[in-house]
VEXDREN-2710 file (C-alpha; in Angstrom, 1 decimal):
% VEXDREN-2710
k/r/px/py/pz
1/UNK/0.0/0.0/0.0
2/UNK/1.3/3.4/-0.9
3/UNK/1.0/6.5/1.3
4/UNK/0.5/10.1/0.0
5/UNK/2.8/11.6/2.5
6/UNK/6.1/13.1/1.4
7/UNK/9.3/11.0/1.7
8/UNK/10.5/13.0/4.7
9/UNK/7.5/11.6/6.7
10/UNK/8.5/8.0/6.0
11/UNK/10.9/6.3/8.4
12/UNK/12.4/2.8/8.3
13/UNK/13.0/0.1/10.9
14/UNK/15.2/-3.0/10.4
15/UNK/16.8/-5.6/12.6
16/UNK/20.0/-4.5/11.0
17/UNK/19.5/-0.9/12.0
18/UNK/20.6/1.1/15.0
19/UNK/18.7/3.2/17.5
20/UNK/21.8/5.1/18.5
21/UNK/23.1/5.9/15.0
22/UNK/20.0/5.5/12.9
23/UNK/18.1/8.4/11.4
24/UNK/15.2/6.3/10.0
25/UNK/16.3/6.7/6.4
26/UNK/16.5/3.7/4.1
27/UNK/20.3/3.6/4.5
28/UNK/20.3/4.2/8.3
29/UNK/17.1/2.6/9.7
30/UNK/16.2/2.4/13.3
31/UNK/16.5/-1.0/15.0
32/UNK/13.2/-0.9/17.0
33/UNK/9.7/0.2/16.2
34/UNK/9.3/1.9/19.6
35/UNK/12.3/4.2/18.9
36/UNK/10.9/5.1/15.5
37/UNK/7.4/5.8/16.8
38/UNK/8.5/7.8/19.8
39/UNK/11.0/9.8/17.7
40/UNK/8.7/10.3/14.6
41/UNK/5.0/10.4/15.5
42/UNK/2.6/11.5/12.9
43/UNK/4.7/9.6/10.3
44/UNK/4.7/6.4/8.3
45/UNK/7.0/3.8/9.8
46/UNK/7.9/1.0/7.5
47/UNK/9.0/-2.2/9.3
48/UNK/11.2/-4.3/7.2
49/UNK/11.7/-8.1/7.0
50/UNK/12.8/-9.8/10.2
51/UNK/12.0/-10.9/13.7
52/UNK/11.4/-8.3/16.5
53/UNK/10.8/-8.7/20.3
54/UNK/8.1/-7.2/22.4
55/UNK/7.2/-3.6/21.8
56/UNK/5.3/-1.0/23.7
57/UNK/3.7/2.2/22.4
58/UNK/2.6/5.0/24.7
59/UNK/1.1/8.5/24.3
60/UNK/4.4/9.8/22.8
61/UNK/3.5/7.7/19.7
62/UNK/0.1/9.3/19.1
63/UNK/-0.6/11.0/15.8
64/UNK/-3.3/13.6/15.0
65/UNK/-6.6/13.4/13.2
66/UNK/-5.0/14.7/10.1
67/UNK/-1.7/12.8/10.4
68/UNK/-1.9/9.5/12.3
69/UNK/1.1/7.5/13.2
70/UNK/1.1/4.5/10.8
71/UNK/3.3/1.5/11.6
72/UNK/3.3/-0.8/8.6
73/UNK/5.1/-3.8/7.4
74/UNK/7.1/-2.9/4.3
75/UNK/5.4/-4.1/1.1
76/UNK/6.1/-7.7/0.4
77/UNK/8.1/-8.2/3.7
78/UNK/7.3/-10.2/6.8
79/UNK/7.7/-8.3/10.1
80/UNK/7.2/-10.7/13.0
81/UNK/7.0/-9.7/16.7
82/UNK/7.8/-12.8/18.7
83/UNK/7.7/-13.1/22.5
84/UNK/7.5/-15.9/25.1
85/UNK/5.3/-14.0/27.6
86/UNK/3.3/-10.8/27.9
87/UNK/2.0/-8.8/25.0
88/UNK/4.0/-8.9/21.8
89/UNK/2.6/-5.5/20.8
90/UNK/1.3/-3.4/23.7
91/UNK/-0.4/0.0/23.2
92/UNK/-1.3/2.2/26.2
93/UNK/-3.2/5.5/25.9
94/UNK/-2.4/6.0/22.3
95/UNK/-4.6/7.8/19.8
96/UNK/-4.6/8.3/16.0
97/UNK/-2.5/5.2/15.3
98/UNK/-2.6/2.5/12.7
99/UNK/-0.9/-0.9/12.9
100/UNK/-0.9/-2.6/9.5
101/UNK/0.4/-5.9/8.1
102/UNK/2.3/-6.9/11.2
103/UNK/2.6/-10.4/12.6
104/UNK/2.8/-11.6/16.2
105/UNK/3.8/-15.0/17.4
106/UNK/3.5/-16.3/21.0
107/UNK/3.0/-14.3/24.1
108/UNK/0.0/-14.2/26.5
109/UNK/-1.4/-11.5/24.2
110/UNK/-0.7/-10.9/20.5
111/UNK/-1.9/-7.3/20.3
112/UNK/-3.1/-5.5/23.5
113/UNK/-4.6/-2.0/23.6
114/UNK/-5.4/-0.2/26.9
115/UNK/-6.7/3.1/28.0
116/UNK/-6.2/4.1/31.6
117/UNK/-7.0/7.1/33.9
118/UNK/-3.4/8.3/33.4
119/UNK/-4.6/9.5/30.0
120/UNK/-6.4/12.4/31.7
121/UNK/-8.6/14.3/29.3
122/UNK/-6.7/13.2/26.2
123/UNK/-8.9/12.1/23.3
124/UNK/-8.2/8.5/22.4
125/UNK/-9.7/7.9/19.1
126/UNK/-9.1/6.6/15.6
127/UNK/-7.1/3.5/16.4
128/UNK/-6.9/0.9/13.7
129/UNK/-5.4/-2.7/13.6
130/UNK/-5.5/-3.7/10.0
131/UNK/-4.4/-6.9/8.1
132/UNK/-2.4/-8.1/11.1
133/UNK/-1.7/-11.8/11.8
134/UNK/-1.8/-13.1/15.4
135/UNK/-1.0/-16.7/16.2
136/UNK/0.6/-19.0/18.8
137/UNK/-0.8/-17.1/21.8
138/UNK/-0.6/-19.1/25.0
139/UNK/-2.6/-17.6/27.8
140/UNK/-5.1/-14.9/27.3
141/UNK/-6.1/-12.9/24.1
142/UNK/-5.2/-12.8/20.5
143/UNK/-6.2/-9.1/20.0
144/UNK/-7.7/-7.3/22.9
145/UNK/-9.0/-3.8/23.7
146/UNK/-9.4/-2.9/27.3
147/UNK/-10.8/0.6/27.7
148/UNK/-10.2/1.1/31.5
149/UNK/-10.6/4.9/31.6
150/UNK/-14.0/5.4/33.1
151/UNK/-14.3/9.2/32.4
152/UNK/-13.8/9.2/28.6
153/UNK/-14.4/6.5/26.1
154/UNK/-12.1/5.1/23.4
155/UNK/-13.8/6.1/20.1
156/UNK/-13.6/4.8/16.6
157/UNK/-11.7/1.6/17.1
158/UNK/-11.3/-0.6/14.0
159/UNK/-10.1/-4.2/13.7
160/UNK/-10.1/-5.1/10.1
161/UNK/-8.9/-7.9/7.9
162/UNK/-6.9/-9.6/10.7
163/UNK/-6.1/-13.3/10.9
164/UNK/-6.2/-14.8/14.4
165/UNK/-5.6/-18.5/14.8
166/UNK/-3.9/-21.2/17.0
167/UNK/-4.6/-19.3/20.2
168/UNK/-5.0/-20.9/23.6
169/UNK/-7.0/-18.3/25.4
170/UNK/-7.9/-20.0/28.7
171/UNK/-11.0/-18.2/30.0
172/UNK/-10.5/-15.3/27.7
173/UNK/-11.2/-14.6/24.0
174/UNK/-9.6/-14.6/20.6
175/UNK/-10.6/-11.0/19.8
176/UNK/-12.2/-8.8/22.4
177/UNK/-13.4/-5.3/23.0
178/UNK/-14.1/-4.6/26.7
179/UNK/-15.1/-1.6/28.7
180/UNK/-15.6/2.1/27.8
181/UNK/-15.7/1.9/24.0
182/UNK/-18.0/4.1/22.0
183/UNK/-17.9/3.4/18.3
184/UNK/-16.1/0.4/16.7
185/UNK/-15.9/-1.8/13.7
186/UNK/-14.7/-5.4/13.5
187/UNK/-14.8/-6.4/9.8
188/UNK/-13.3/-8.9/7.4
189/UNK/-11.4/-10.9/9.9
190/UNK/-10.7/-14.6/9.7
191/UNK/-10.6/-16.2/13.2
192/UNK/-10.3/-19.9/13.6
193/UNK/-8.9/-22.9/15.6
194/UNK/-8.8/-21.1/19.0
195/UNK/-10.0/-22.7/22.3
196/UNK/-12.3/-19.9/23.3
197/UNK/-14.6/-17.2/22.0
198/UNK/-13.9/-15.8/18.5
199/UNK/-15.1/-12.2/18.8
200/UNK/-16.5/-10.7/22.1
201/UNK/-18.0/-7.3/22.8
202/UNK/-18.2/-7.0/26.6
203/UNK/-19.8/-4.8/29.2
204/UNK/-20.2/-4.6/33.0
205/UNK/-17.1/-6.6/34.0
206/UNK/-15.8/-3.6/36.0
207/UNK/-13.2/-2.8/33.4
208/UNK/-14.2/0.9/33.4
209/UNK/-16.1/1.0/36.7
210/UNK/-16.1/4.4/38.5
211/UNK/-13.9/4.2/41.7
212/UNK/-15.6/3.6/45.0
213/UNK/-16.8/6.9/46.5
214/UNK/-18.1/8.4/43.3
215/UNK/-21.4/9.8/44.4
216/UNK/-24.6/10.3/42.4
217/UNK/-23.8/8.1/39.4
218/UNK/-24.1/4.5/38.6
219/UNK/-20.6/3.1/38.8
220/UNK/-21.1/1.1/35.6
221/UNK/-22.6/3.9/33.5
222/UNK/-19.6/3.8/31.0
223/UNK/-18.5/0.3/31.5
224/UNK/-19.7/-1.3/28.3
225/UNK/-19.0/-1.5/24.6
226/UNK/-21.5/0.3/22.4
227/UNK/-22.4/1.7/19.0
228/UNK/-20.5/-0.6/16.8
229/UNK/-20.6/-3.0/13.8
230/UNK/-19.3/-6.6/13.5
231/UNK/-19.6/-7.7/9.9
232/UNK/-18.1/-9.8/7.1
233/UNK/-16.0/-12.0/9.4
234/UNK/-15.3/-15.7/8.9
235/UNK/-15.2/-17.6/12.2
236/UNK/-14.8/-21.3/12.5
237/UNK/-13.5/-24.1/14.8
238/UNK/-13.9/-22.2/18.0
239/UNK/-14.2/-24.8/20.7
240/UNK/-13.3/-25.3/24.4
241/UNK/-12.4/-29.0/23.9
242/UNK/-9.1/-29.4/25.7
243/UNK/-9.3/-26.0/27.4
244/UNK/-8.9/-26.8/31.1
245/UNK/-10.6/-23.6/32.1
246/UNK/-13.8/-25.3/31.0
247/UNK/-13.2/-28.8/32.4
248/UNK/-16.1/-29.9/34.7
249/UNK/-16.8/-33.2/36.2
250/UNK/-14.8/-35.3/33.8
251/UNK/-15.7/-33.4/30.5
252/UNK/-15.4/-30.1/28.8
253/UNK/-18.2/-27.5/28.8
254/UNK/-18.6/-26.6/25.2
255/UNK/-19.7/-23.0/25.4
256/UNK/-17.4/-21.0/23.2
257/UNK/-19.2/-18.6/20.9
258/UNK/-18.0/-17.7/17.4
259/UNK/-19.4/-14.2/18.0
260/UNK/-20.6/-13.1/21.5
261/UNK/-22.2/-9.9/22.7
262/UNK/-21.7/-10.1/26.5
263/UNK/-23.2/-6.9/27.9
264/UNK/-22.6/-4.7/24.8
265/UNK/-25.4/-2.5/23.5
266/UNK/-26.5/-0.8/20.2
267/UNK/-24.5/-3.2/18.0
268/UNK/-25.1/-4.6/14.5
269/UNK/-23.9/-8.1/13.7
270/UNK/-24.3/-8.9/10.0
271/UNK/-22.9/-10.8/7.0
272/UNK/-20.7/-13.1/9.1
273/UNK/-20.1/-16.7/8.3
274/UNK/-19.7/-18.9/11.4
275/UNK/-19.3/-22.7/11.4
276/UNK/-18.1/-25.6/13.5
277/UNK/-18.1/-23.6/16.8
278/UNK/-19.6/-24.5/20.1
279/UNK/-22.1/-21.7/19.7
280/UNK/-22.6/-19.6/16.6
281/UNK/-23.8/-16.2/17.8
282/UNK/-24.8/-15.4/21.4
283/UNK/-26.3/-12.2/22.7
284/UNK/-26.4/-12.1/26.5
285/UNK/-24.8/-10.8/29.7
286/UNK/-23.4/-12.8/32.6
287/UNK/-24.6/-10.3/35.2
288/UNK/-28.1/-9.6/36.6
289/UNK/-30.2/-6.4/36.4
290/UNK/-31.4/-7.4/39.8
291/UNK/-27.9/-6.3/41.0
292/UNK/-27.7/-3.2/38.9
293/UNK/-30.4/-1.9/36.4
294/UNK/-27.7/-1.4/33.7
295/UNK/-26.8/-5.1/33.6
296/UNK/-28.8/-6.0/30.5
297/UNK/-28.3/-6.2/26.7
298/UNK/-30.4/-4.0/24.5
299/UNK/-30.7/-2.9/20.9
300/UNK/-28.5/-5.5/19.2
301/UNK/-29.5/-6.5/15.7
302/UNK/-28.3/-9.8/14.3
303/UNK/-29.1/-10.2/10.6
304/UNK/-28.0/-11.8/7.4
305/UNK/-25.5/-14.2/9.0
306/UNK/-24.8/-17.8/8.1
307/UNK/-24.4/-20.1/11.1
308/UNK/-23.7/-23.8/10.3
309/UNK/-22.6/-27.0/12.0
310/UNK/-22.4/-25.6/15.6
311/UNK/-22.7/-28.7/17.8
312/UNK/-21.4/-27.7/21.2
313/UNK/-24.8/-26.1/22.1
314/UNK/-26.6/-23.9/19.6
315/UNK/-26.4/-21.9/16.4
316/UNK/-28.1/-18.8/17.7
317/UNK/-28.5/-18.2/21.5
318/UNK/-29.8/-15.2/23.4
319/UNK/-30.5/-14.4/27.1
320/UNK/-29.0/-15.1/30.4
321/UNK/-28.1/-18.7/30.9
322/UNK/-29.5/-18.8/34.5
323/UNK/-32.9/-17.8/35.9
324/UNK/-31.1/-15.1/38.0
325/UNK/-28.5/-14.0/35.5
326/UNK/-28.4/-11.8/32.4
327/UNK/-31.2/-10.1/30.5
328/UNK/-31.5/-9.6/26.8
329/UNK/-34.3/-7.3/25.6
330/UNK/-35.3/-5.2/22.6
331/UNK/-33.0/-7.1/20.3
332/UNK/-33.8/-8.5/16.8
333/UNK/-32.6/-11.6/14.9
334/UNK/-33.7/-11.7/11.3
335/UNK/-32.7/-13.0/7.9
336/UNK/-30.1/-15.4/9.2
337/UNK/-29.5/-18.9/7.8
338/UNK/-29.1/-21.6/10.4
339/UNK/-27.9/-24.9/9.0
340/UNK/-27.3/-28.2/10.7
341/UNK/-26.7/-27.0/14.2
342/UNK/-27.6/-29.4/17.1
343/UNK/-29.9/-26.7/18.5
344/UNK/-30.8/-24.0/16.0
345/UNK/-32.1/-21.3/18.4
346/UNK/-31.7/-21.3/22.2
347/UNK/-33.9/-18.9/24.2
348/UNK/-32.8/-18.1/27.7
349/UNK/-33.6/-15.3/30.2
350/UNK/-34.9/-12.6/27.9
351/UNK/-38.0/-10.5/27.0
352/UNK/-39.4/-8.5/24.1
353/UNK/-37.0/-9.7/21.5
354/UNK/-38.0/-10.6/17.9
355/UNK/-36.9/-13.6/15.9
356/UNK/-38.2/-13.4/12.3
357/UNK/-37.5/-14.2/8.7
358/UNK/-34.8/-16.7/9.5
359/UNK/-34.2/-19.9/7.5
360/UNK/-33.6/-23.1/9.4
361/UNK/-32.1/-25.9/7.3
362/UNK/-32.0/-29.4/8.9
363/UNK/-30.4/-29.6/12.3
364/UNK/-31.6/-30.8/15.6
365/UNK/-34.0/-29.0/18.0
366/UNK/-35.4/-26.0/16.2
367/UNK/-36.2/-23.8/19.3
368/UNK/-35.0/-24.7/22.7
369/UNK/-36.2/-22.9/25.9
370/UNK/-34.1/-22.9/29.0
371/UNK/-36.5/-24.6/31.4
372/UNK/-34.7/-23.2/34.5
373/UNK/-35.9/-19.7/33.6
374/UNK/-39.2/-18.2/34.8
375/UNK/-41.9/-18.3/32.1
376/UNK/-42.3/-14.5/32.4
377/UNK/-38.6/-14.2/31.4
378/UNK/-39.1/-16.1/28.2
379/UNK/-41.6/-13.9/26.4
380/UNK/-40.3/-13.1/22.9
381/UNK/-41.8/-13.0/19.4
382/UNK/-40.7/-15.9/17.2
383/UNK/-42.6/-15.6/13.9
384/UNK/-42.4/-15.5/10.1
385/UNK/-39.5/-17.9/9.9
386/UNK/-39.0/-20.9/7.6
387/UNK/-37.7/-24.3/8.3
388/UNK/-36.7/-27.0/5.7
389/UNK/-35.7/-30.6/6.0
390/UNK/-37.5/-31.2/9.3
391/UNK/-41.0/-32.2/10.5
392/UNK/-43.4/-30.8/13.1
393/UNK/-42.0/-31.1/16.6
394/UNK/-38.4/-31.2/17.7
395/UNK/-38.9/-27.6/19.0
396/UNK/-40.9/-26.3/16.0
397/UNK/-44.5/-25.1/16.1
398/UNK/-46.8/-23.5/13.5
399/UNK/-46.5/-20.1/15.2
400/UNK/-42.8/-19.9/14.3
401/UNK/-43.5/-19.8/10.5
402/UNK/-43.5/-22.0/7.5
403/UNK/-42.4/-25.7/7.6
404/UNK/-41.1/-27.6/4.6
405/UNK/-40.4/-31.3/5.3
406/UNK/-38.0/-31.7/2.3
407/UNK/-34.8/-29.6/2.5
408/UNK/-34.6/-29.3/-1.3
409/UNK/-38.2/-28.0/-1.4
410/UNK/-37.1/-24.7/0.1
411/UNK/-33.8/-24.3/-1.6
412/UNK/-35.4/-23.1/-4.9
413/UNK/-36.7/-20.1/-3.1
414/UNK/-33.3/-19.1/-1.7
415/UNK/-30.2/-17.6/-3.2
416/UNK/-26.6/-18.3/-2.2
417/UNK/-24.8/-15.7/0.0
418/UNK/-21.4/-17.3/0.1
419/UNK/-21.0/-19.6/-2.9
420/UNK/-18.7/-22.5/-2.5
421/UNK/-18.2/-22.3/1.2
422/UNK/-20.9/-24.7/2.3
423/UNK/-24.4/-24.3/3.9
424/UNK/-24.8/-20.8/2.5
425/UNK/-28.4/-19.9/1.8
426/UNK/-30.2/-16.8/2.9
427/UNK/-33.8/-16.0/2.2
428/UNK/-34.6/-14.4/-1.1
429/UNK/-36.4/-11.1/-0.2
430/UNK/-39.2/-11.6/-2.7
431/UNK/-39.8/-15.2/-1.4
432/UNK/-39.9/-14.0/2.2
433/UNK/-42.4/-11.3/1.2
434/UNK/-44.7/-14.0/-0.3
435/UNK/-44.4/-16.2/2.8
436/UNK/-45.3/-13.4/5.1
437/UNK/-48.5/-12.3/3.2
END
């Protein structure tokens, strides 16, 4: 990728360079990326072929709205940040920065971004992690964003086109946004073969909780991810099998979601393809509004996704998993294709959500209700859907929509969303309109 900035705003880094004698020119590169970023913010820093150790960026590396700091692998070259522990790439209180085309291997974190109270009133916005590869993590996260500053959010955070695989995450996630984040995009990523959640958008864990003694406000008022989009991602083989954090009574609890909203609000999840995960997409929170009125998930729309072959629990799941936990409300789930999942749709502690215009192809139980929840906490509208390749019963009733016993009978009314990938049908809009009349 080329950059429109003048040559004097482009600096070079190479393992063969020197931080003491280097100037950042092609003939005298710096040896470390941190030296280049601290010395030359608001510039393009080209990282040349080679292996680098752990690196940390702080506020000295921030760019501006008009001139962000861009740290990019040189075209056609592989820049690998390898570490045995900690975060391979660690950013703290940095704004207006782009990481592009970099690779991390090992560590407890691949790429870790944090905001803290030490940032004061600084605006932390316009952070992009693009086309990076993260693998070999042993411990916590592949890519994580922890917005710990309770007073001001991190804004406009983008994770795009990244490849995250072969990560052992323990009780954590492959890619996560957590805390006080207002405005984000996770798009075009490929996330696979990790032993816990693929993409997670979290709230109410105390990450950005106001300190004790803050009077007159709810301590969790800013402690959640909001106003974002998760789209066009490919997520597969996300499973807790072999993950000792989920070993219970002689077996593994298969509960890893491909995409999980855990306390986030005002989020759109669309055009993702998820397959062979424990759970395809889950929208819930693990905290109870009985403890704090904010502890609920609202205004999440899940639409036009393909979820296939998820056999740990369910293809689509929403609501708190216990009668006294969670709450999902005012969310919608529409125009998704669910194919060959053991449970197609799982309904847990939730109210006033709408599930409509989805296509269910084959699979096991169509709609499964969590019987441990109170009946008044399982009141949602499930209507106008279509199921093919199944018969009455097995969790399906006429109120849910149209039933077609032969799978091939419905296929003619559907178009392919992702040709060649597998179970890839979504409802044709005109066909859906006819069914709903």
